[in-house]
C-alpha positions in Angstrom: 128.6 20.8 182.7 130.7 22.7 185.6 129.0 22.7 188.8 129.7 25.3 191.6 131.1 23.6 194.5 130.9 26.3 197.0 127.8 25.6 199.3 128.2 28.3 201.8 130.0 31.7 202.5 130.7 33.7 205.5 130.2 37.6 205.7 133.2 39.7 206.5 132.0 40.4 209.9 131.9 36.7 210.9 135.2 35.9 209.3 137.0 38.9 211.0 135.7 37.5 214.2 136.8 34.0 213.5 140.2 35.2 212.5 140.7 37.6 215.7 141.1 40.6 213.1 139.2 43.8 212.6 136.6 44.1 209.8 138.6 47.1 208.5 141.9 45.0 208.4 140.2 42.1 206.6 138.6 44.5 204.3 141.9 46.0 203.3 143.5 42.7 202.8 140.7 41.2 200.9 139.8 44.3 198.4 142.5 43.1 196.0 141.2 39.4 195.9 139.4 38.1 193.1 136.6 35.5 192.6 139.0 32.8 191.9 140.7 33.7 195.6 137.2 32.8 197.2 135.7 36.3 197.6 132.3 37.3 196.3 130.0 40.5 196.9 126.5 39.7 198.1 124.0 42.4 197.1 120.7 43.1 199.0 117.9 45.6 198.5 119.0 49.1 197.5 122.6 49.8 197.6 123.3 47.2 200.4 126.0 45.0 199.7 128.6 42.8 201.8 131.8 40.9 201.0 131.8 37.2 201.8 134.2 34.3 201.6 134.1 30.8 200.7 136.1 28.2 202.7 138.9 28.7 200.4 138.6 32.5 200.7 139.1 32.3 204.4 142.2 30.2 204.0 143.6 32.8 201.6 142.8 35.5 203.9 144.8 33.6 206.8 147.7 33.6 204.5 147.4 37.2 203.8 147.1 38.0 207.4 150.4 36.1 208.0 152.3 37.7 205.3 151.0 41.0 206.4 152.2 40.4 210.0 155.5 39.0 208.8 155.8 42.2 206.5 155.1 44.3 209.6 158.1 43.1 211.6 
């Protein structure tokens, strides 16, 4: 039996603050990420939803931010 090893996730707002980036920039970079990359959508009541990241997803975002920064030069 496979067990999910992710025990917590952080919302996009918190991750953006920790990475020193805007929520919009993180969202633009993360929108093409897959579940295997460490991103999930969390759904609340009604139409409320938020994107969240596992520790692995945050590391992937760091890499994407660096690549985006390097590409912009």
